[in-house]
Phi, psi and omega in degrees: 000141181290139181253117186260002179287162177294129182279133174258106185293338179292319185257334187259345193294334181288328181256355185289134174244144180241132180246131177282138181303140178283350181271009184258145167238131181216155183212137175274133179225116177052044176082359177243167184240136173246128181240142174236119175275106184296333181288315183262342184080007181275142173260148176225145175243138180235133181286184186302313181289321175299323177296320178297318177296317181302316180298323177291324176298321177300325180273008177062035177284128180291155183307318181299323179285328175300314180298315179300316181294319179295323177296327177287325187270334185231152175273100181209147177290145184302313182296320179293317179299312180301313180300316182290323177294314179300315179299316179299313180295322178297321178294319177299315180295317180303326180267012177060031178270336175222165170222151179268138177230123175253131179297154179300147179296144178291142179297143180271000000 
């Protein structure tokens, strides 16, 4: 079931799953990504690093692992990387391009 509460990346990111909207058509062009939301008719452009994050979302990589991979691949401070990934994911969610899914809690 889709979870509509505000995501806390400090506590939820290890179990958090992100699902790409089924209403999207997207294509990589010259290292960038162009997305078309078939439901709204809106186009979106994503730069090279956003495209790299998008590809990880396609592979169902959780946010905490996305941040770890970007830290390995780019010279960036951890806090800045985390902040920018969170902001990027929030923008995607705000535009209904992704949704957050948290697995049910394990029985105690």
